Each structure stands twice: as structure tokens, then as C-alpha cells.
N, C-alpha and C positions, 0 to 999 in steps of 0.2 A: 870701599874700593870699587872702582869702575871695572866693568868687564873689558876684555881685550878690545872690543869694538868701541869702547869709550862710553857706553851707555850706563846710566846709573842703575844700581841694583834695586829691584823691587821683587816682591813675592811673585813667583812664576810657577805655572804648571805646564807640563808638556801637552800634547794635543789630547790627552786623556788623563784622568786622575791616577795617582799611584795605585798599583794593584798588588803590591808585595804583601807578604805576611807582616803583621805588626812587629815593629822593631827591626825589620830587615828590609833591604831593597832587593828585588828580584835580580840575581846576577844576569848580566846581559842587558838590563834595562838602563835607561838614562835617569840618574837620580836628580830630583828637583832641587835646585839651588837658587839663591837669590838671583833674580834676573828681571823679568817683566811679565805683565799680564799678556797672555796670547789669545784669549777668547774675547770676541766682540760682545760687550754686554753693557747694560745701562749703568752698572756700578762697578768700578774697578776693584779687583781683588784686594788691592792695597788699601782700600777705603772701607771695606765691610768690617763689621765687628765680629766675624766668625773666629773663634779660638782655634787657629790653624793647627797648632801642635797636637791638640786633642783630636781634632777632626781627621787629620791625616793618619794618626795611629788607628783610629776606629775604622778608617777606610780600608785598611789592610784586612781587618776581620770581616767587614761587611762584604768584601769582594767574594767571599765564599758562598753567598746566596746564589741559588740556581737561576736557570734561565727565565727570560721575560717575554719571549715571543714564540710563536708556534712554528715548529719545524720538526718533521718526523721522518728521518731517514729509514726507520724500520718499516715503513710502508712497502719496502721491497718484498715483504712476505706476501703482499697481495698483487705481486707482479708489476708494481709501479716502479720502473727504473728511472723515470724522469720525474720532474717536479712541476713543470708548467701546466699540466692538465688540471691540477688542483689549486695551484697558486698563481697569482698574477706575476710574481717574481719568478723568472724561469729557473732559478736555482733554489727555489723553495723559501718558505716562511712568509709571514705577514698575511695580507689580504687573500681571502679564498675566492675562487671562482664559484659559479653556481654549481658546477660539477663537484668541486671540492666540498662545498657545503653538504651536498647529497651524500658523498662518501663518508663524511664525518658522522652522519646519522646511521647510514647503512652498515659501515665497516668498523667504526670506532666506538660508538656509544654502546653501553651495556643495555640489553633488552630484558625486561623482567617478565614479559608475557610472550605473546606471539610477535616475532619481529615483523617489520614492514614487508609486505609481499612484493615479489618482483624487484625490478630495478628502479622503480619510481619512488623517490623520496617523499616523505610526508610534507605537508605545507610548512610545519614548524621548522624545517631545515632552512627556510629562507631568512632574510634580514628581519631582525626584531621578531623572531619566531613566526614569520609569515604575516605579521600584522600590517606591514607596509610593503606590498609587492613592488619590486624594482623593475623598471623597464630594461629591455635587453641591452641598452647602451650604457647602463650604469651599474656598478657594483659598490656596495657600502658595507662597512663593518665597524663596530665599536667593541673594543677589547679591554678587559680589566684583569689584572693579576695582582693579588696581595698575599702577604705571607707573614707568619710569626716565625721569628728567627732566634735560635739559641746558639751560643758558641763559647768554647773555652780553649784558650791557647796558652801553651807553656813554652817559653823561650829559654834556652840555656844561658846562664849568666857568664859574664867575663871572668877571668881568673880572680879568685878571691871574693866573688860575688855570687849570691844564690840565684837560682833560676827565677824567672818572673812569670806569673800566671795572670792573664787577663780574661775576664768573662763579660758577656753582654747578652741582653735579651731585648728585643724590640720588634715592633710591627714595621714591615717594609711595604711601602706603596711602590710596587715594582713596575706596573704598566697601566696607563690609562690613555689609550690612543683611539682616535677616529680615523678610519682609512677609507679611501674611495678611489675608483678608477672610472674614467670616461672613455668610451669606445665609440668612435665615429668612423666607420669604414676601416681602413688600415691604421688610422691615427689612434694613439693611446696617450692618455695623460693620467698620472696617478700621484697620490701624496698621502701623507699622514700628519696629523696635528695632535699634540697630546700635552700631558702635564708631567712635569718632573720636579723632584724636590731634594736632589742630592747632587754632589759634585760630579757623580758619574754620568749624569745626563747633560752636563754642560757642553759636550761636543756637538749636541743637536740643538743648542740654544737658539731661540728666536728673540725672546726678550725675557727679562726677569732677573732674579737674584740667585744666590747659592741655594736657597731653600724653597723658592717659589718660581717656577719656570714654565713658560710656554715653549714647547720644543717641537721640532719637525725632524723625525728620523729619516724620512724619505720624501722626495718629490722629484718627478721626472716627466719628460715627454718622450714619445717614441713612435715607431712605426712597425707594424707587424707585416712580415713578408713570407713568401714561399709557403702559402697555405697554412699560415700561423706557426710554421716550424722555426722561423727566425724572428728575433725581436731586437731592434736597435733602439737604444735609449740614451738620453742625455739628461743628467741631473744628479741629485744626491741618491746614491744607490748602495745596497749591500755589497761588500767585497766578495767576489766569487772565489772561494778558496776552501778546499777540503770538505769535510762533512758539514752540512748545514744543521748541526745538532743544537738542541735547545739549551744545553748546559754551557752557557756562555762564559762561566768562570772556570771551566775545565782548562788545563794548561794548553791544550792544542788550539783553543779559541782565544783565551786571554793573552797568552804570551806571544802569540803570532799576530795579535791585533786584527783578528778576522771574525769577531763575534757579530751577532746581529742586534746587540743592545745599543752600542754606542761607537762602533767602528765604521759606520757608513762614511763614504767620501764622495765628493763630486767627481764625475767622470763620464766618459763616453763608453758605452758597453754594447757589445754585439754578442748575442746568445743564439745557439742553434740546438735543436733537440728533435730527432726523428725516431725516438724510442730505442734506437740501438746505440747512437752516439749523442752524448750531451756535452756541450762545451759553452763556455762563456769567457770572453776576454774583455778587460776593461782598461782603458787609458786613465790613470789616476791624475786628476787635475788639482787635488788638494781639498781639505776641509775649509770651506769658506767662513766658518765660524772662528778660524784662527787668524790672528793679526799679530805682527806684520806678516806679509806674504812670505818672507824668507823661512818661516817655520813650517810652511805647508809642504807636505810630501807630494812629489810627482814621480810617476813611473808607470809600470805595467803590472797587471795581475791577471791570472786566468787559471782555468781548470779544464781538464778533459776527462770525461767519465764514459767508459765503454762497457756495454753489456757483454760479458764473456760466457755466460751460461744462463739457464733458466733461473731467475731470481738471484742473480749474482752480477755485480759490477766491480770494476777496478778503475781507479782514477789517479791522476797526477795533478799537482798544483804548483804554481810558482808565483812569487811576488818579488819585484825589485823596485824600490822607491828611494828617492833622494830628496833631502831637504837642505836648504842653504845654511841652516844653523839649528841648534837645539838649545834646550835650557841649560845644558852643561858645556856647550861648545859653540864658539862663534864661527867655527869653520864647518864646511859641509859634512853631512852625515849620510851614510848609505845603509839601508836596511834590506836584507834579502831573506826570503823564506822559501823553502822547497820541501815538497811533501808527497807522500803516497797515501791513498785511502781506499777503502773497499767496503762493500755491503754484500751480505750473503744470507739467504734464508734456506737452510738445509731442509726444513720442514715448516709448514705454515705457522705453528705456534712460536717458532724461534727465529730471531734475526740477530746476526752478528755484525757489529759496526767497528771498524778499526781505522786508525790513522797514525802516521808517524811523520814528524816534521823536523827539519833542521832550520834554525833561524840564526842569522849572523848580523851583528851590529858593528859598524865600522865608522870611526871618525876619520874621514879621508885625510891622508897625509900623516897620520899618527903611526902607521905601520903596525897597528894593533887591531886585529879582527877578533871579536868575541863570538865564539861558536857555541851554540846551545842546541839541545835536542829535547823533544817531547813526544810522548806516545799516548794512545788512548785505545782501550778495548772495552766494548760494552756488549752485553748480551741482553736482548729483550725477549722475555718469555711471557706469552699471553695464553694462560691455560683456558680461560673463557673470555669471550669477547668483552672488551672494556676494562679488563683488569690486567695490568702489566707489572711484572717484576723485572727490575733492570739493574743488576750488579755491574759495576764497571771498575777497571783498574787503569791508572795513569802513572806515568813516570816523567821525571824532569831531570835532565843533566844540564846544569847551568854553569856558565863560565865562572871560574874563580872559587867554586865551592869544594871541589875535590871529592864530590860524592854524588849519589843519585837520590833524588827525592821521589817519594811515591805517595799515591793517594788511592783510597778505596771508597767507592760510592755504593750505597744500597738504597734503591729507589722503588717506591710503589706508586703507581699512577692509576687512578680509578676514574674512568669516564662514566660518571654516575648518572648524569642527566643530559638531555640535549644541550649542546654548546657549553658543557660544564665538565670540568675535571678537578679532582682533589689529588694533590701530589705530596708525598712524604719523601724527604731526602735526608739520609744520614751520611756524613762524610768524615773520614779521617785522613789527615795528611801529615807526613813526616818530611821536613825539608832541612837539608844540612845548611849550616851557617858557619860563621867564623869561629864561634865558641862551642858549637855542638848542634844538636838537632832541635828544631822547633816542632812541637807536636800540637796539632789543632783538631779538635772535635767540634762538629757543628750539626745542627738538626734544623730542618725547615719544613713547615707545613704551609702549602700553597693552595689558594683557591683561584681558579682560572675560569672566566666566563667571557664568551663573546656573543654579540647580538647581530 
């Protein structure tokens, strides 16, 4: 059967792969149905030999894997209310500045003897552990993150049928990116090129297949103004919204589509940070990896983060984006997200991170707006430098479920060596569904190294 617009059905994905728990679709999300390929790629989805039913079921489980890029809102404990002093991205994450590399060694790495003296970082803080000194006009970084992943998920069965349990264990190649920034006077140009091997990295696809990809998460040109307090950029950029936390599968990042793993979009961004006020506004021009153009979202997104006390900030975020059609509707769709977030360090070993968002999905003209809500509360406790204990709680109120889902995270992150950390994540989630609650337990061991 042809779609309402007369086009023949083929297998389609939305602008990102499904992220629901296995056997369920996240309420408020658009379910993938027969349609057409929306990613530009060398091989059409309808032509590859990937067993899609199995892959999409596994995708829901694999989405529980933790973050793949560096972003540390808990640096508020060290009086860092802004992000641009340590990161090239003014809202945080990704490529580090020279100053950021220094602080990684001085403030984050565990020291086993006498720590470095003074404020001067050792040579090994530099690119490739200082083996290749960079000129002042160039920054470079190579990052790897890999993990071993275990998961068990039990979904309630329909009436008359037993519950179903699925388990999985596998190695995850989470991140392998090379990043660089060129600085010539006020001019800036930056980008990342990397390797991907899952459907989750297809939104950043340059060329490749479902299992072997050359990807580019970011690339942009810009100009720095007002004594480096303002940065104007044009290109593929991280979406400025909420906490820039590393847990990209947390509901506040995943369900709002504002994570730093695969939610980047092409746009024009203006950012300002004077240590008291931090703000970034982006005109969304759409993900250029999506075809045809009618599937691309266009709109506005931005955040405002204000320092309200010593080591405390409060912020607001908003996103409004419209697409001409989706994989479930040939009519325009509108997505809105509004949120509050905050960071507070009552004492140097402790940092509190919280966020609450409401996101709305609307097929224009249908008269039906799906309203959903998510929250996140994380405590970061660092009893000794380099060792972090990070429990977190999250909730999900999703349209159509009639209940509240909740998740608990227990994380230990050990910055054991220069440019290296080992992270353990235990996660339990209970999500309501049509026939009952789906219970998911997962455990992840990650190794993260950057050069």
C-alpha cells in the first residue's frame, strides 16, 4: 500500500535509530513504519542484508550503554561555571583546549606520589602525551572509548502469555574520533572524523554501510569576538540544551534528542560566556545526512545558564523544531522541549546535577499533542582526587503509559592514569507498558583514552 503521499513503502528509519526498550516503543516517539530510507548512504537500507527485526530489537537493549564523549558538569566543584575555557565547544564536551588538557592532569587525574607542583601542567598533558608539541594555532585530539556490556531485560507478556526475558553480552566500540581546531586570529575552524559500526552512528554518516562507517559528528567554521567571550559558528554542531552530561542514554538526553553522541545538527550558533552568564542559541537547519529534505527538522534551540551563588548555577532550555513529514506521517510534525537544569557544589567533594524537561510531539492538524516528562538527579562524590562515585535517579512520564518509569544508576569512575579513565555503570530501569512493567538490568565496563 502506498503512503498518503503516493510513495511506495520501503524500510525507513527516522533521523536516529529506535531507542525504546526492546519490545516497546517509547511513548511520545514516532514508531518506524514502512516508508523510505532517509539517510544518504552508499547502500540503501532496503538493499542491505541486515536482519532488521533482530537488529532493531537488540538496538533497544544496546541503547542502555553509557556515554561516549567527554563532558563533566561536575567541574562546578572547582568553580568552573562555564565550559569554553576547557573545551572548544562553548557548551562543553569534545576537543579540549590546552588549558583543558592541563586541568585534566592537575584536577582530575589520580596522583600516586607527589602531585605536579604549582599551576604548570607536565609535558605529558599535551597532544600524544607531549610527543608532538602543537603550535598555538592548532589543537588536536584522538579519543577512544570501548566497553564490555551485559544486559537482562524482562518484559511483561500480553494476557495469556508469559513474560519474555532477553539477555545480551557484547563488546561495544563506542568512540574512535580524531578532532582538531584551527585558530587564525579571530577565525576558527573545527571538525571531527571517526569510525562507527552501528545504526546509532548513521546520523553522522559520511560514507559506509550499517556496520562499517566513516562518520563526522562535528564540523564548523566560526569567528571569536568580544575578547573570546562570544563565538559565532556555522556547521554541524552539538545541540545546546540542558546539562551536557556524558550519560547520553539518560532519558533527559535520549528522549529529548539532545545528546552528544548522535544528535548533532547543522545550524548557525551564537554563544556567549562571561563566567556569570552562559548562553547559546542555535538556528537549526537540519541534519544534512537525511534525505529527502522534508524529513529535516528546522527551528530554534537554546539555553541560558546563570551563576546564582558560589559554585551554583541555574539554567533554562528550549527547543522548537518542525519537519515537513516523518516516517509515520506525511504531514508536518512539530517537536517542542522545555526544561530547567542546575548545578551545585555545596562542598568541594560533592556536586549535584539536576534537570527536568517536558517534551511534546505533535502531528500538525491532528489535534493530538503528546506530552511527556523526564527528570534527572545525579550526585558526584569524589572522596579522593580521581575517584568518583556517582549515583543517579531518573524518571519518565510518557504519553499513553498511564504510569511513571524510573531508573537508578550506580557509577564508579576512576581517572587512573594521564588521559585515561575506567568507568563502571550499573543501571536498573522499570518502564510501564501496555501489559505491565518492563524491568531492565545492565552493567557496563568502559575504558576511555584520549591522546
